[in-house]
Backbone as a chain_set.jsonl record, in Angstrom:
{"seq": "MPEQRRIAKTARWLLIWVVFTIAMRFVTGFAGIYRGWLNTAVTSASIVAIWFLGSWFRSRREHTARRLPT", "coords": {"N": [[-10.353, 3.376, -20.701], [-11.691, 3.015, -17.906], [-9.371, 0.496, -17.513], [-7.045, 2.05, -18.064], [-6.383, 3.214, -15.784], [-7.464, 1.505, -13.743], [-4.311, 0.103, -14.193], [-2.977, 2.385, -13.741], [-2.955, 3.376, -10.824], [-2.377, 0.023, -9.916], [0.221, 0.704, -10.452], [0.254, 3.355, -8.997], [0.833, 2.082, -6.115], [2.474, 0.253, -6.138], [5.203, 1.177, -6.668], [4.78, 3.036, -3.585], [4.835, 1.19, -2.496], [7.404, -0.148, -3.026], [8.703, 2.692, -2.026], [8.884, 2.801, 0.222], [9.755, 0.208, 1.057], [12.141, -0.185, 0.801], [12.948, 3.108, 2.153], [12.449, 1.498, 5.282], [14.378, 0.245, 5.132], [16.079, 1.812, 5.373], [16.023, 2.728, 7.821], [15.131, 0.545, 9.646], [17.732, -0.615, 9.704], [18.912, 1.303, 10.421], [18.629, 1.51, 13.504], [19.389, -0.971, 14.444], [18.087, -3.202, 13.833], [17.602, -4.613, 11.312], [17.17, -7.345, 9.172], [17.082, -8.319, 6.711], [17.102, -8.017, 3.593], [14.434, -9.458, 2.168], [13.415, -9.892, 4.659], [12.633, -7.012, 4.954], [11.035, -6.185, 2.722], [9.165, -8.663, 2.825], [7.836, -7.184, 4.77], [7.167, -4.714, 4.359], [5.873, -4.604, 2.615], [3.433, -6.049, 3.9], [2.661, -4.078, 4.85], [1.917, -2.448, 3.527], [-0.112, -3.709, 2.233], [-2.239, -3.44, 3.887], [-3.114, -0.76, 4.049], [-3.441, -0.503, 1.675], [-6.361, -2.14, 1.12], [-7.428, -0.807, 3.771], [-7.997, 1.886, 1.874], [-9.276, 0.9, -0.282], [-11.84, -0.559, 1.132], [-12.799, 1.583, 2.283], [-13.169, 3.118, 0.544], [-15.032, 1.708, -0.488], [-16.981, 1.649, 0.715], [-17.784, 4.085, 1.037], [-18.795, 4.72, -1.985], [-20.899, 3.202, -2.056], [-22.606, 3.963, -0.423], [-23.277, 6.298, -1.363], [-24.85, 5.582, -3.509], [-27.494, 3.916, -2.152], [-30.501, 5.705, -1.598], [-31.792, 8.835, -0.228]], "CA": [[-10.168, 4.493, -19.743], [-11.101, 2.664, -16.823], [-8.649, 0.079, -18.204], [-6.247, 2.913, -17.474], [-7.276, 4.475, -14.356], [-7.084, 0.706, -12.845], [-3.404, 0.115, -13.825], [-2.067, 3.793, -12.66], [-4.168, 2.764, -9.588], [-1.848, -0.465, -9.347], [0.736, 0.987, -10.938], [1.002, 3.977, -7.448], [0.417, 0.834, -5.274], [4.005, -0.758, -5.976], [5.812, 2.266, -6.313], [4.827, 2.829, -2.514], [5.74, -0.567, -1.406], [8.88, 0.333, -3.262], [9.386, 3.461, -1.555], [8.557, 1.982, 1.768], [11.0, -1.044, 1.517], [13.669, 1.03, 0.541], [13.142, 3.82, 4.032], [12.367, 0.618, 6.333], [15.475, -1.191, 4.33], [17.318, 2.473, 6.182], [15.755, 2.736, 9.585], [15.638, -0.508, 10.243], [19.395, -0.646, 9.599], [20.126, 3.169, 11.889], [17.717, 1.267, 14.559], [20.924, -1.884, 14.157], [17.242, -4.354, 13.782], [18.015, -4.865, 9.904], [17.738, -8.811, 8.596], [18.102, -8.348, 5.467], [16.304, -7.476, 1.724], [13.587, -10.41, 2.213], [12.062, -9.654, 6.34], [11.589, -5.848, 5.2], [10.631, -6.485, 1.193], [7.369, -8.967, 3.144], [6.956, -6.143, 6.255], [5.981, -3.352, 4.088], [4.514, -5.62, 2.055], [1.752, -6.585, 4.631], [2.226, -2.157, 5.98], [1.179, -1.07, 2.407], [-1.645, -4.202, 1.91], [-2.743, -3.879, 4.882], [-3.044, 0.482, 4.264], [-3.903, -0.309, 0.315], [-7.461, -2.307, 1.639], [-7.957, 0.424, 4.882], [-8.471, 2.911, 1.91], [-9.936, 0.044, -0.929], [-13.11, -0.925, 2.129], [-13.895, 3.137, 2.985], [-14.084, 4.001, -1.231], [-16.292, 0.776, -0.959], [-18.346, 2.066, 1.672], [-18.433, 5.643, 0.351], [-19.352, 4.638, -3.141], [-22.058, 2.127, -1.045], [-23.459, 5.576, 0.771], [-23.838, 7.367, -2.235], [-25.676, 4.767, -4.433], [-28.121, 4.838, -1.347], [-31.197, 6.99, -1.799], [-32.096, 9.259, 1.244]], "C": [[-10.045, 3.876, -18.409], [-9.95, 1.774, -17.166], [-6.736, 0.852, -17.337], [-5.932, 3.392, -16.169], [-6.487, 2.668, -12.906], [-5.035, 0.263, -12.955], [-2.345, 1.086, -13.52], [-2.171, 3.169, -10.95], [-2.926, 1.654, -8.575], [0.277, -0.005, -9.238], [2.033, 2.21, -9.255], [1.214, 2.788, -6.497], [1.569, 0.218, -4.882], [4.957, -0.242, -5.999], [5.25, 2.574, -4.906], [5.142, 1.723, -1.717], [7.451, -0.288, -1.558], [9.652, 0.953, -2.687], [9.417, 3.14, -0.417], [9.583, 0.895, 2.039], [11.567, -0.24, 1.513], [13.796, 1.832, 1.593], [12.852, 2.872, 4.617], [13.43, 0.27, 6.234], [16.341, -0.311, 5.622], [17.047, 2.89, 7.634], [15.741, 1.539, 10.308], [17.756, -0.687, 10.834], [19.839, 0.824, 10.57], [18.873, 1.66, 13.323], [18.684, -0.212, 15.259], [19.448, -3.293, 14.247], [17.72, -5.217, 12.547], [18.462, -6.403, 9.695], [17.884, -9.041, 7.762], [16.482, -8.283, 4.553], [15.288, -8.511, 2.121], [12.695, -9.877, 3.169], [11.867, -8.158, 5.977], [11.221, -6.021, 3.734], [8.338, -7.186, 2.03], [6.886, -8.287, 3.828], [6.179, -5.287, 4.799], [4.996, -3.955, 3.236], [2.95, -5.766, 2.687], [1.325, -5.238, 4.728], [1.16, -2.006, 4.434], [-0.332, -1.951, 1.361], [-2.433, -4.14, 3.201], [-3.626, -2.152, 4.999], [-3.736, 0.555, 2.865], [-5.362, -0.618, 0.764], [-8.362, -1.177, 2.474], [-8.624, 1.557, 2.892], [-9.356, 1.917, 0.755], [-11.428, 0.234, 0.029], [-13.025, 0.965, 2.356], [-14.441, 3.738, 1.455], [-14.93, 3.531, -1.375], [-17.669, 1.753, 0.13], [-18.717, 3.615, 1.494], [-18.878, 5.658, -1.075], [-20.776, 4.049, -2.323], [-23.303, 3.274, -0.32], [-24.152, 6.482, -0.2], [-24.644, 6.933, -3.463], [-27.297, 4.761, -3.264], [-29.023, 5.69, -1.854], [-31.858, 7.343, 0.155], [-32.821, 9.49, 1.18]], "O": [[-9.019, 3.92, -17.73], [-9.021, 2.58, -17.122], [-5.852, 0.432, -16.591], [-4.929, 4.045, -15.882], [-5.703, 2.625, -11.958], [-4.439, 0.137, -11.885], [-1.194, 0.838, -13.16], [-1.33, 2.62, -10.238], [-2.547, 1.852, -7.421], [1.162, -0.27, -8.424], [3.173, 2.167, -8.792], [2.388, 2.873, -6.137], [1.812, -0.254, -3.771], [5.901, -0.819, -5.461], [4.886, 1.4, -4.983], [5.589, 1.525, -0.587], [8.356, -0.231, -0.726], [10.826, 0.631, -2.504], [10.557, 3.346, 0.001], [10.15, 0.752, 3.122], [11.493, 0.607, 2.404], [14.773, 1.522, 2.275], [12.97, 3.694, 5.526], [13.858, -0.181, 7.296], [16.987, -0.861, 6.514], [17.888, 3.33, 8.417], [16.241, 1.433, 11.428], [18.498, -0.798, 11.809], [20.864, 1.13, 11.178], [19.85, 0.937, 13.515], [18.637, -0.438, 16.468], [19.812, -4.365, 14.731], [18.165, -6.354, 12.703], [19.606, -6.809, 9.9], [18.708, -9.914, 7.49], [15.298, -8.449, 4.845], [15.343, -8.133, 3.291], [11.562, -9.471, 2.91], [10.907, -7.7, 6.597], [10.351, -5.294, 4.214], [7.195, -6.736, 1.94], [5.659, -8.313, 3.922], [5.011, -5.305, 4.41], [3.771, -3.859, 3.161], [1.824, -5.651, 2.201], [0.134, -4.928, 4.724], [0.008, -1.577, 4.354], [-1.097, -1.521, 0.497], [-3.32, -4.974, 3.383], [-4.577, -2.053, 5.774], [-4.54, 1.469, 2.684], [-5.989, 0.431, 0.913], [-9.471, -0.737, 2.168], [-9.816, 1.862, 2.904], [-10.533, 2.238, 0.914], [-12.161, 1.158, -0.324], [-14.0, 1.076, 3.1], [-15.436, 4.398, 1.155], [-15.84, 4.025, -2.041], [-18.804, 2.222, 0.038], [-19.782, 4.155, 1.792], [-19.395, 6.72, -1.42], [-21.663, 4.876, -2.11], [-24.46, 3.196, 0.093], [-25.161, 7.171, -0.045], [-25.052, 7.734, -4.305], [-28.178, 5.567, -3.56], [-28.562, 6.545, -2.61], [-32.155, 6.663, 1.137], [-33.425, 9.909, 2.167]]}, "num_chains": 1, "name": "protein.A"}
C-alpha cells in the first residue's frame, strides 16, 4: 500500500507540473514574453519543485512534531 501511495503522489505532482506548464504557456503568450516550450517547462518545473519541497518539508516537520513527547 505505501508503494501505491508513493506512485500516486508522484503522478499527482507530474500532473500539477503539466497543467502548470500549459497554463504558463498561455499566460506568457498573452503577456508577449513567450520564449518557447523548453523555457516554459524549465521555469514551471522550478516553481513546482519549490512548491513540492515546501509541502514535503512542512509534512516532515509535522511528522517530527507528532513523534516528540510533550
